[in-house]
N, C-alpha and C positions, 0 to 999 in steps of 0.2 A: 598187457602182455601179465601173462601170470606167473607168480608168483608162488616159487616152489617152496614147501617147507624147507630149512635148511637143517643139515647135518649138524647137532648140538654138540660142542663138546665143553663143557663146564666147568669150571673151576681147577683146570688143568696145565693153564697159562702160567700159572704162579704171581697171580695178580694178589689173591688174597688168602692163598697156601691149602688149605685141606677144601675140599669139594664141599660144597655148600647144596648140593643136590641129587636127584638119582634119577637117571631114565625109568620112565615106566611106561611100556608100550611105545606109542606116538608121542606122547607128551612130557615136557621133563617139569618133574613134582620138586617144589621149592618151600622149603622148613625154612628155620631161621638161619639168619646169614649175619657173615662179620659187622662190625661198626666201621662206618668209613670215618677216616679222619682227615685233618685239615681243613676243618668248616668251623665257623661256630654261626648262629643263628641273631638278627638286630633286627630288633624291634623297628620299625619304621612309622605302624600307627596302632593305636586301638581303639577300643569302646565301639566295633563292628557287632552287629548282631546275627548270629552264625552265617557270615559271609561265604557265597557259592562259588563266587568266578569273579575275575578281574581280566580288564583289557586296557589296554594305554591309547591314549589320544596321540595324534599328532604333536600337541606341544609340549608332549612328556609328563601330562596329568593324566590322570588313573579313573575308570568308573569300576564300582564294584557292587554286584547285585546281594543283598541280606533276605534271605528265606523269606522271615514275615512279610517282604515284598515292597523293600525299600532298594533304588537304587543312589547310591551315596559318590560323590567326587573327593579325590585326592589329588591335592596340589602343593607342589614343594613341601613334601612330608609332612602334611596337615590335612585331618579329615574334616571337610566342610560340612557343618553343623545343621543345614539344611537340605535333604533329599531334593534329588531331580523330581521336578514335579510332573504331573501327566501320562503316569505309568497305569495300564487296567489293574484294577482288583484282583492277586495272586489267591490261589486257596491254600493256607499256609496251614493244610491238614496233615501229619505226621510228618512224612519225607517230603511233602509238598509243598510249593510256595514258588517264589522267585527262584529261578534257577541260574542258566548258564546267561552269558551275552558274547556277541561277536558283532564287529564293526563292518560293514561292506565293504568290499575292496577297494572301492571308490568313494569310500569317507570323505576324503578331502575334498571333493566337490560335491556330492550327494548329502551329505550329512548323517544317513542312515544308520541304525543301532537297531538289531535283532535282539532279542529276549528270550528264553522258554520258560515256562512258569506252568504250575497248575492252577486249572479253574473251574469253577463251578463249585457245589456242595460235597460234604463228608461222603453223602449217597449218590452223588454223581457226578464225577468228575473226570479231565482229561488232561492230557500233555498240548498245550497250544505254543503256536509259532508268533510271536508279536513286533511289529515292525514301526518306529518312531522316525522323526525327526530329531536329531538333539539342537537347539538354538537358546541359548539365553538362560540356561541352566534349569532346563524341560524340555521332554519328550513331546513335539509336536505332531497333530496328526495322527497318533498311536492307536495301531487297528489292527487285529487278527486276521493276520495271513495264512494260517493255518493251522487245524487242531486237530487232533485222532478224533475219526468218525466215530467211535463209541465211548462212552461213558463207564468208569465201574464204580464201584463202592470203594470205602477206605483211603487211607494214606500212604501206602506202601507204590514202590518201583513207577515211578514217575518218566526214570534216566534223569539228565537230559543233557547230551552235550552238543555242541558245534563245531562245524569246521568249515572252511572252503575250498572247493578246489578251485585248479586255477582256470578254467572253463568259466568261474563264477557261481556255477553249482554251489547249492548249500548240503552238506551232511548232518541230520539231525536223529538222537538216537530216542527211541521210546522204550522205556520196561514194559515186564510181563505182564504187569498189571498188579502182582501180589504173590503173597503164597496161601495153599489152603488154609480154611475152608474157602477162601474167597473164588466164587463161581463166574463164570462169562457162559451162558445158553444153557448145556446140560455137561458140561465139565467145568473142571477147574481151569481158573483164567489162565494160571503160565501157559497151559496145553494153547494157548492161542499164537504162541511164539513161533509155530508151526504153521500157522493157517494166512494164508496168503492173502485170504480175505478181510481180515485186520490189522490195523499198524500194530498191536501188543509184540512188544518180543523183537523189534524190526532197528534197522536204521535205515531213513528214507534220504530219498536224494531230490531236492527242490530246485525249483528256478528261482530267484531272486524275490520273486513278488510272492511266491510259497505253492505256485503249481507244480508239476510235474515235468522235467523234460521229457519230451517224445524217445526219448533212446534209453529210458531207463530200462532193466531187463526184463520187468514181469509183464509192461504197456499191454503187449496184446495177447496175453494168458487170460480169458474168461476169468469173472469172477473176481481176480486179482486186484488191491490196491497199487494206482498206476507209482504212486512216490516209492516204494518199498526196492532197497536196492540189495542189502543183506536181511538175512532173517535166523528164527533159532538164536537169538541174546534172552537171558535173563532181567540183568538193568547195568548199560552200561553209563558209568559215570567219570569216564576219562576214554580222551581223542583228540589226538591226534595225527599231525601230517610231517614225514620226512622232508623237507626239500628238497634231499641231495636225490633220492630215486623215486618218491610218490607216493610210497608207501603210506595207508592209513594204519595206523594201532590204537589198537581199543582195549580197555582191560573193564570188566565186567563183574559183581558180584556174584559168585557162586551162593549155594544155601548148606553153611557149614562144612566146609572145605570147597573145593574148586571153584575159587576165584581163576580167571581168566586172562590171560594176554593172548591176545589176537592181531593179526594182520589181514584187514578187510578187503576183500576182491569183491569184486561187482558179481550180483546175483548168487554169492553161496550161501551154503545154509551152515550155521554155527552150533549146530544140533541141540540147544535147549527146548525142551527137557529129557528127550528120548537117548540124546548122548553126551552124559555126563559124568565127571569126577565127582559131584556133589550126595550129599545125605539129606533125608528128612533134617528137620529140629530135632523130630522125637527119634530118632536112629534109621530107620534103614535106607541104605539106597535107592535115590530116586530112578537109577536105572542101569541094568546089568551091563550096558555096554557104554564102551570108555572111547570107542575109534567104531566108524561104520565107514563103508566106503560109499563114496560121495558126499561125505559130512567132512570138512575143514578140522582139522586138528589145532590146540591149542599150541602155539608157543612154546609157553609155560603156565604152568597150574599151582596157586599157592595154596597148600593145605599146611597148617590151618588157614580159613581165611583171614585176610590180613583186612580185607574191607575196604577195595579201592576205591579212590576219589581222581581226582585230576590227576592226568596225564600230558607229559610235555617232553618233546623231542629239542636236546639241546646244542644247538650251533652256535656259539660264540667263544668267548675268547679271556674268559676270566678266569675259568678251570679247565686249564689243555689237557687233563687228563679224564676231562670227563666229555670233552666234545665228539659228538655223535651218539651217545648213549641216553636211554630212557630215564626219564625219571618220575615214577608212579607214590601217589599220594597212601597211603594208608590209614584209613578212618580208626583201625581196633586198636593198631598197635601205637598208633600217635606215632606215624613214622612217614617217611620217604624212601622208596627203595629205588637205588641206582642199579639198572641193569644194562651191565657191559656189552657192547655189540661191536662184533667186529668183522667189520661186511656182512654176512646170512647167518652168520653165527651168535651166539648168547654167551658170551664166554667168562661171566661173573657175575654175581650181583653181592651188592652192600646196603646197610641201610645207615638211616641217617636219623637218630631219634631224638624228637622234639616231645616226646611228653605230655604233648596236646594234640587233638583231632585236628587231622590235616586234610581240609577239602579240597583243597586245589593248589596247585603247583605249574609254575608258569615262568617262561623267558621274558624276561623286563626287554625294552630297545636299549636299555646301558651293558647288556649282559650278561646282567644277575640272574639266578634265579629266586624267584621270591613265592611265599607261601601263605594261604591263608587257613587261620587254623577255623575251626567250625564247634563255637562255642555261643555261649549269653554275651558274655564280652569277648568277642572274637578280636584277633589281630590281624594285622600284614607285614610278615617277617622276611626280612633279605640274608641270604645265604652267603656268609663274605668267607672269603678263603684266610687261613691263617698261616701256611705260608708251609705248614710242615708237609 
């Protein structure tokens, strides 16, 4: 079913007082927003090296990826000093390394774990999807089941987040490869986000063995990569599914402004870099177009950039006022933004400020929200309501 962009009413329902944003053309532009009340951060564990993602196992323990290439276990509130064995070597160059993690929907039976990582060298690297079986504190039979068809240079814009769909296919984001002057072929590598012949700047849909499903939107188009599900992305680092209506939400980095919150629909183009609110880091607009027929409009644009990270849709009962809302990490400002949803409308936004780079935010099986901080001595934090 096609998801129509909603009529946005923002800051007018009395939730936070004054309006926090303005409507500019088809997009809602967000700047600074009020501070959320009624919460505090509680440290669960410390001593993580640039943690990137977390997932919980059926027994209540959790696996955390560290960008330098280690997979860690947290059990009963304690960090196991011994990393999980058996992982392939990740290329921890720049923004690359060990990235997202997801459990197979049938993990309780098959013990399969999926990991995204940068692989290769600083001169020739790519985003890869690795699958292995978790047994006896090790990832057994770990192997790469998919990788970007093309290598790139440098350490920028790998993506990469994972989300399972109800049919047990897997969405995987891949970044556009980097900023100018990084090249690919005869042009800037970021231009490949519009090229169906590469995986750069795309969201892919894969079967659980890493191959493309036969009903992907571009499988019959000559020259197109059959794994592509959506195109025109810069660098998605937050991806989540609303279990109530099936919407796939993504937040992605812009360039000096123009960070976007989107609802992803099969086969759609999200514009980068030909339709964008972003500016070059050295000054001018990247494009004169912020809207074009046939290009999906963002639901929300963050200017100045907040550097979006993890994204989760909250369904629990620990924070009743926040149920049904989105929580989007902000690396640059050390925050999480709560995006208040009322059905098909964004009706408000507020910030939870941590003063530490937020890499991921997830809902735990206990209904609490958890946060990973992206630091040499990173931490897993728990958001605890204070009753205000």
